[in-house]
N, C-alpha and C positions, 0 to 999 in steps of 0.2 A: 572558691568551693567553703562553706561556711562550716566554722568550727562546733557548731552546735548541730550538726547534724549527727543522726544515731547510725550506731553500725550498721542496723539492716540496711537505711538507706544510702547508705555508704557503699555496701555489697550490691545492691540492687545498679548501683550506677556504675561499678567495675564489671556489672557481669555485661550492661548493656552493650558496651561495643561488642562484644566475644557475642552476644547473639544475633548484631548485624552482621559480622562478619561470618558466621556460619549460614543464616541466611543469602548474603551474598552470594558463598562458594556456592549453594544450594541451586541456583538461579545458572550458574555458570556450569553445575554440571547438567543441567537440561537445555542450556546450550549445547553443550558438547554432544549428547544425545541426541538432538535434532542434527545437528550435520555430521554424525556418524550414521543415521538412520538414511538420511539422504544419500552418504558414500555408495550406503549398502545397495541401495535402487539406483546407483549409478555405473558401478563398478562391476565387470562380469568380464565372459568371453567377448561381449562386444560393448564397449565403455558408451556411456550416453553422456550429454550435456547435460545442464540441470533444467535446458527448456527441453528435452525431448525427455526427459523425467515426468516435469511436469504436463507436458502431450500426453504421455501414455497413461499419466493417474487419470487424467480430464477428458479425452477427446477419444472417444472407443473407434474413431475413424485412423488415429493416427499410427504411423508406422512401427512406433515404439511401445505399442498399448499393448500387445500380448506380453511382451517381455518385461514390463515393467507391471501390468495392472496382474497379469496371471502367472508369471512366476516369481519375480522378486518381490513386491510386497506381499507376499505370502512368507517369504523367507526372514524378510524382514521383521512381520508383527510376528510371526515367532520366533525370533531372536528376541524379540523384545520383551516376550512374557516370559520366555525360558530364564534370558538374564536377571531379568528382576525376582524371577521365582529363586535362583538358585543363590543370589545377594542377599536376601533376605530370608530363607531357610540356612545359610552359612551361620548368616548371624545369630539368628535364634538360636541354632542349635550349640553354638559356643559360648552364647551365653547360659543356656539350660543346664549342659555339660559341665562348666567352667572349662572347659578345654580349649586353648586355643588356638589348636592344632585341630578341630571337630569341622568334617563335612558330611555330606549325604553318606558316603560309604561309611562311617563312625557308627552310625544309628542301622546298618544294612537296610538302608532305603533302594540302593541304588542294587544290593543283591537280591530283595526280595522282586522289584521291576524286573530284574536279570530272568530270576527264577521261573517265574511268571512265563516272559515268555518264550525263552527256551522248552517251556513244559506245551504252550500254546502248538508253537512249531510242531515238534516230535510227535505228540500224542493225537491233536486237533487237527492238525494241518493249515493252520492258518498262513497267510504269505503276505497279505495286506498290511502294509504301514500302519494303517488307520485299526486292523484291527491288535497291531501290536501295541498302541496307544490304552485301548482298554485293558487288557490283561496286564499289563506292566503296572497301569495306576491301581486296579486291584491287588497286583503282589506288594505293591508298597502299602496300600490302607493295613492289607493281612497281618506283614511286620508290624507296621505301629501297633496293633492289638497284642501282635505276640510281644513284643516288647514293653510295653505299659505291663501285660501280667508277668512275664518274668521279670522283670525290674523290680516288682514287689509294689504296684498297682498305686495306691494311694501315699503309702510309705516309702515310694521309689526316691532316689537320693542320684544326686549326680554320677557318684562312681558306680552306682548299681547298672544305672542306666547305660552307661557308658560299655560295661562288661558287658551286659547281655545284648546291648548290641553287636558287640565284637564276636561273641559266640555264636549268632545268628549271622552274622553277616560269613564267617568263616562256614559255619553249616550250609549254607546256601550256597555260597560259592564252589564249594564241593561238590553239590549237585549239579549244579550247572555245568563244571567240568567234566564231570560224569556223563553226562546225557551228551554232552557235544562229542568225548570220544566215542561213546556207542553207535552215535547216529553221525554220521559226516555232513551229510544234507542239513541240519539245524546247524552245523557249526558253520559252513556257506551262508547261511539264512542271517545267522545270529552277527556275523563279521561285521557288517557296515553299519548296523544299528549298535554293537558296542562301542564302536570305535567313537559314537558321538557326531552329530553332522545336523545340519540345519537343510541340507542339499534336498531331503527327500516329504520339506513341505508340503502341503498341498492348500486348496483354497480352504477347506473345512478344518485343518489342523489345527489352528490359531483360536478358531471359534469356541473346537471343543474342547479344549484345555482353558480358557478361559475365565468361564465361572469355577474352577479349582485355584485359578492364581487369586483372583479376584478376593474370593473367598478365603484363602490364606493370606493375603496381602493385608484384609483390614484386621483380622487376628492377630498376625504378627504385629503390626501396629500398637495394638488395644492393648497388646503386653509390653510396652516398654515400660509403663510405670511399674509394674510388680515387677517382671523381671530387674530392674534397677535395685529394686527393694532386696529382691533374693543373695544381690551380690554382694550383702554384708552377714552373710546368713539365715538361715529359718528363723531362727526365733527375732532376731532384730527385724526381718521382714511381716512378722505378726504382728511385731509392736507397730509398724509405722502402716498397717492395714490391711497390709496382703496378704493373700493364703496359697503358699506355699504349692501344696498335691494339685491345687485347682490350677494355677498356672502351669505345671510342670505339666497336666494333661491337657491343657487348652495350645501349649507350647508343641506335643509331640503330632497333633491334630494340624497344628500350622506346619508344621516341618513336612508331614505328609502329603497335604494339600501342594505344597509350594517344588519341595523337591519331587515327589510323586509325578505331580505333572509336569516337569519340565523333563525327569528321566524317561517316563513315557514317550514323550513326544521328541525327544532329543537323542536319545541315549546316557549314557551317563557320561555326560561332558566333567572334566574335573579341574582342579586349582581356582574356578571361578568364585563357588561359593568358599573356601578355604582361603582365597587370598586378600580379595576386595575387603572384608570387613576390619582385617589388620591394615591396610592402606587408608582405609576410612578413620581407623581412630588416633592416625597422625592430624589428620585435619578436624576431626568434631572432640576427641578425649572417649571417653568411656561410655559416655550417658545415652544411652539407646535411645532416646526419644529425638536426637538427632543421627545417630550412626545407623539406625534401620532406615530411615530418607535417605539418607546416601547412597548407601548402598543398594536399594531398590532404583536407584537412578544410574550412578556408577557403572553396576554390574552389564547392563544391557551395554552400555558403551564398550566395556572390556570383550564381552561376545561378539557384538557385531563389527566390531574393530578385529579380532582374530578370523570373523569369517570373511571380511574381505581382505586383510593379508592372506589369507589361503586361496581366496579367488584371483589376488593378482601374481602370487608366487608362481603358480602351475599354469598359467593361461594358455593355454583356451580349455585346461580340464581345472582342477582345483585341489587343494590340502582340505581335507576335512577339520573342522574347526574343532573337534576332541585331540586332533593331533599338533594344532598350532597351541591351544593354549595351554598342552602339556610342556613344549619347545619353548616357549614367551616365557611360560608362568614358572616352571623350575626353576632356571636362574633365578629370577626375579625373586621367587618366596625365598629360595637359597642365600640370596643377599641380606635381604629383609632381614631375617632369622640371625643374620653376623652381624647387623647394625643394631639389632635390639639390645638395649641395657639392659640387663639381668635385673630383677625385679629386686 
């Protein structure tokens, strides 16, 4: 190394190995995702070999075609989309509110979806899973609008958004509980959706939420730079060319698209959007330009992995993925919090 090298050149030289390591890690995460997706197609009440899985995907006359193509493929695709949505939504939410324990429940997204579904069941007689999807997404969107208005609109701050979300969350879940107590039929129909599951996935479910997840993913990744700048405070962010009010409004839209779509399709699955950003920060640091892509890949690894574990534990039946994420994610998150050094 030349002694005449300038400090910027030295800094760039030191950053290069770290960038290479991050890129290599992201590639390894994609390999893990492919492996878990293959397991999701192969594992179930009837275990299949990889050769049978491939035949079931490509040959309509194969014995495993109905199991793989018509049942497990739609479930795996939904897990991929929902996992990506929950991971990205949780990371953006934590960056927006500057709250390390933020998840879709903090801003009332889950509560809005649940309130809309219980209303559709009790008052409108909706019984189909796909009907739940559209009502749940509409409820999540309405909560986002209320959150932005109650939180102060263009003058919203992280603290006001968190407080407004907590208030909406409490009010909406009170409404949900009241309806379920007064209408036992609603309680029976809500029970399966509320626990969080991929089992009810149909061929069109993933296609219905794909546009929302895709739009939310693009928007979330585009917000990496302004949210990085806002971590240093609004004044510093403005000095770096960011627009905090626009970034907060766009973040709420991204969170609604991502978490609303995942919650609508699968029910309120917890711990994925809360836990994965913490794990990823150990690998990437706080830079959202790397943290968000990692979350988008590793979150579906965890969600599909939990779904596979649930199918193995109770074969030929299954444990719902929402239960598995709580059982596995809760102790891990407590351990991670205890290991975390205070700032």
